[in-house]
N, C-alpha and C positions, 0 to 999 in steps of 0.2 A: 064141760069139756075140757079132756086133759091138753096139760100145755103144746104137746107134740102137735093134735087136732086145731090147735089154736093157730100155730105157724102154720101150719100148711092150709089151712083155709085164708089167713092174712097174705100166702106167696101167690094163691088162687086168685081175690080181690086183687093183685096189684098196688097192696097198701103195706107190707114190709118194705121197713128205710125210708115210707115216705112221709108226706106232713101230715097223716091223718092215723101213725102209726108209736101216737105216745104213750096211746094206754095199752097198748101189749108189755109184753115185760121184755129186758132186755136181755139181747142174746148174750150168752156168754162168751168167753174167751175164746174156747173152741169154735164156735160158730162165727164169731168177729171176726177171725183170721179168714176163714176162705174170702168173706167178703171185700176187705181190706185187700187182698191178693186180686180178687175181681176188678175192683176197680181203679187199682195201677194199673191191671193191663190195658185199660180203655182210656187211663189219661196218659201213658206213654207215650202212645203214638202223637196224642194233641201237641207234646212238649216236642218231639222228634220235628213236626211240624212245622211249629215254632223256629226252632233252631235253622230249618230249613231254608227257613222263610228268609231270616236274619243275617243266614250266610252267603244268600243268593248271587248278591251284587261282589261277595267278596272271589267265588268260587271266578268271576270273572276275571278277576287282576289276578295274573300267573306268582306274582311275588307278592301279595298279600294289599292293603287298603296304606299299611304306612309306605311299603316305599311306593306306591304308583303314586302317594302323595308326595314324596321327597322328589322322585323325577318331576312331576307338576311343577313344583318350586322351581326347582332345577332350570327348565324349558322358558319360565313364564319371565324367570330373570334374566337368563340370556337373550330372551328379546325385548326387556324393557334396555335391557345395557343399548341393547343394538341399536334401538331407536335414540335415545339420552346422548349417546358417543355422534351419533349424528347429526342430531339436532345442534349439541356445543362445538362442534368441527364446522360450522358454517363461518360465513365472515371472508374467505380468503379466494374471491371474485377470479381478480387478476392473476394468477397463479393456476386456478384451476380452468381460465378459457384457454391460457397459452400451452398447457399442458394435452387440454382437446387438440388444437391445433398441433400439436406434435402427432397425436395420433391421425388425424386425417391427411398429414403429410407421411404416416408412414404405410396408412393405407394403400394412399394413392402410390406409393414406390413396389408396393406389392402386387398395385396393379386389383385392389379387392374391394375400392372406394366405391359397394355399389348401391349404398344406402339411397341418395338421394333419387336415384332414377326409379327405385324401388318402392318410394313412396311415392314419389308423382304418380307411380299406377294405378295406385288404389284413393289418391284425394277426392275423386270425383264421386265415387261410392261413399254414400252416406252411412250408408247402414253396417259395413266392413270397418269401417275408421270407427265409427262408436262401440262397436263391436270387441278391436282392437282395444280401444281405449278403456273398456269396464274391463277385460280380459287382463291387462296389463296388472290394472291398480285392483280388481278384485280377488282373483285368482290364486295367486302364489303364496299368503301365506296361510291361506284355510288348507292348501293342498299340502303343504311341508308339515303342518301340523298334522293331520290327517296319516300323514303317512307314517310320522313317528307314533302318533297312537296303536296304527295296525302293526308296527315294528314293534311293539311294545307290549300290543294284546296275543298276538298271534305266532312271531318270531322272537318271544322273548330272549333263547338263547344268544341271538344275534343285537339285542338291544346294547347291550353296553358298547357295542364297536362303531355301532352305524351313530347313536348319543353322540360317543366322541367324539367321533369326526364332525359331526353339525356344529358341535361346540369351539373344535378345532380351525373350520369355515367361517363362521363369526368371529372367533378373535383376529384371523388372518385379513376378512373384509375390512373390518374396522382399522386396523394399524395401518392397512391404505386410505384408509377415507381420511384419515387425519393427518397421515403424511404428504398423501400426495394426491391430492383432492384434483378432480376433471370432471369439467360441465359435460353434459351432455349435448350430443349435436345440435338438438330443437335449441339451444340457447347460444350457441357460436355463430356469430355475423359471418354471414359469408359461406356457411357451411352446404346452403342449398336446402337444407329440412327446416321445417317447420313444429311448432305444436301443435298437432291435431286436435287434441283437447279441446285446445283454444277455438279451433278452425269452426265446428259447430256446438259447440256447447258453449261459446264465448266465455271462456273461463280457465286459466290454466291451472296444471298442479299445483303448482307455486301460489294459488289465488287463495284467500280467504281464511276459513279455519286450517287449509294444510301448509298454510303458510308456515304453519307454529311448529308441523310436527314432519315434516321433511327438509330433507336437506339436496336439493338441485346437484351440488358437487361432488356427488359420491356414485360417480358414473361406473369406476373400475375399481374393482372387480362387480360385471354383475351377477349379483347372488341371485337375482330372479332366476337366471341361468344356470347356477351353478345348483341350485337348489331344485330345479325341473331334473338335472340331470341324478342328483342324490335319491331325487325318488327314482328315476328311471333304473337304476344301481340297482337299489332294492328291491323294485318291484322284478326284476329280472334274475337276481341273482335268491331272491326267498321264495318266489311265487312264479314258478316253472310252468304256467297255464299258456293257455295260448292270446286269453282277455289282457292277462298280465304285460305278455311281453307288446301285443297291440299300445298299449298305453305306454309301456316304458320307451317306446320308438315317438308317439303322435305326441306325448305331451311336452316335449323336449324341443321337436319341431313349432308346436304351437307356441311357446314361448320364445321362442327365437324371433319368429315373425313379427310376435306382438312390444316386442324391446326394440326390433331398430326399425319397422315400419312405422311408430309410435312418435321415433325422434326420441327416444331415452337412451341409446346404446349403440354404439358402434360395433363392426363382430369382434372387433379385437379385445372389448367387453366382455361380450359372453366365451371368446376362448380363455381371457384372463378368468373369469367364473369355472369355466373346468378346470384349469390348473389349480385353482385353492382346492376343488374337489380331492384332484389327484392327490396332492400333498395332504389332504388333511386323510384320506385312507390307507397314505404311506404310512403317515408317521402312526397310526392309530395300530397297521399292521406290523411296523418295527419295533415298536416300543411297548413292550412286555407288560405295564402295565397299567396298559390301554388295552388290552386284550379281553376276548370276554370270557364272563364269570360262570364256570358252572352251574347252572339254574340250581338252586335248593327248594326242593320242592313246598310249599308253606302249612304246615299244622293246624288244622282245622280244631285241634282238643280245647284251647282255650275261648272257641270263639262260639262258642255252646250257648251261650246268653241270650236267653229271651230277650 
């Protein structure tokens, strides 16, 4: 049998290049090159798919993994500093109660001291009271964090502006907490308001473990309400859809109800929170260094390592 016939037979039997082909003559260089090219054509899609799988999570990040990590560190640091400063600024109860009484007097002078009457209207409904307590304690931090994540992932061209506004809000709020402590109405004797968490749960926000991680004398400004308005502004300006507009209106209203009816804030605290947001947005708008930068597309040339 000639060599050509032998190769043809091995092709027909499917043994050429297989585990049983060692007895066959080694292909020449001319024959081997087409084999190598054919193998490369089959291997290349595998490498590309491997690269696609390792880059899939990066493609969801508009400025790359390193930038996302940097922004996450900035936000986590801001949240941590916020809690630390609130905790270490405790211990000025007398001053805080005096400031709180001044707020009550101001609201009475303005004829807007409606908080006691509004709270009494819902005290007999346990479901409403416990729902408000849960909403007040559990929703605002996840909501603001989720808002920031949405802006970063889907409206990254506006990320720098909103991130800076958020950081400025925190800085202003912390400065006020330290220098002008203010007690919530539920802790002020004669305010006409009670601690709704204690009413049905038998414990206060300052009881147990919470006593080590909260500062009850940081009622003004209400960053609960400031954060809610931050979310509303982001949704209203960046997502012009009907659902976003509904949430932008309903969420701050729900937060305002929860902070007032639970006895944690006055209406003037909420107004101060809104003022803090307005100042932060104005600073970002007027200071060129805080304006949004043009988003630079991320190159994935160096990310093709499988």
